[in-house]
N, C-alpha and C positions, 0 to 999 in steps of 0.2 A: 892615192887613196884619200878621200875626204872623210875626216872624222866628224861624227855627230856631236853636237853640243849636249846631247842627252846622256845620262848615265843610268845604266840598268840598276835596279835595286828593288828590294821588297819594302813596301810601306803597308803596315797593318791598317786595314780599313774594315769597318763594321760590315759584316756580311749582308745585313738587311739593306744598308745604303748601296752596297755594290750591286745587289740583286735588283733593286729598284732602278738604279742607273742603267743597268743592262736592259731591263724591261722597257725603259724609255729611249733606248738606243743612244745613250749619251757616250761621248768620247771620254772615258774615265781618265785616261792619261791627260788629256787637255784640261778637263775639269780640275784634276789634281794640281796641275801646273798653275792654272788660273787662281785657284784657292791659295796656293803658296805665295804666288806673286802679290795677291791682295793682302795677305798677312804681313809680308815683308814691307809693303808700302805703308800699311797702317802702323807698324812698329817704328819704322823710320820717322814717320810724321810725329808719333807720340814722343819719340826721343828728341826730335828737333824742337818740339814745343817745350819740353823740359829744359833743354840746353839754352833756349832763347827766351825763357819766361821773364827774366829780368829785363831784357831789352824790350819785349812786348809791353810789359807793364809800364816802363818808362815812356814809351811812345804813346800809349793810351793816356797816361797821366798828362803828358805835354798837350795832347789834343784836347783833353778836358779843360785844361787851364787856358790854352791860347787859341783853340779852334784850329780849323784847317788852314795851312799856309795857302796864300793866294785865293782864299775863299771869296774875296770880293770880285774875282773874275769869273766865278762859276755862273753859267747861264741857266741853271736848273735849281 
């Protein structure tokens, strides 16, 4: 027997949104999964930026002071 990666559960959703989604014949489960996946990606990106802020600032500072490495070889 193959188990699904999905887990059954109740997620409270605004009734007006749910009704509109059904009227538009949207796949509510898929839309919910997509929304959660986007929220996860956004939060991971936010946390990564916080964790790497010092390195990003140092890199930007270096580029401001020294320019791009190998810039003399750029053709554009």
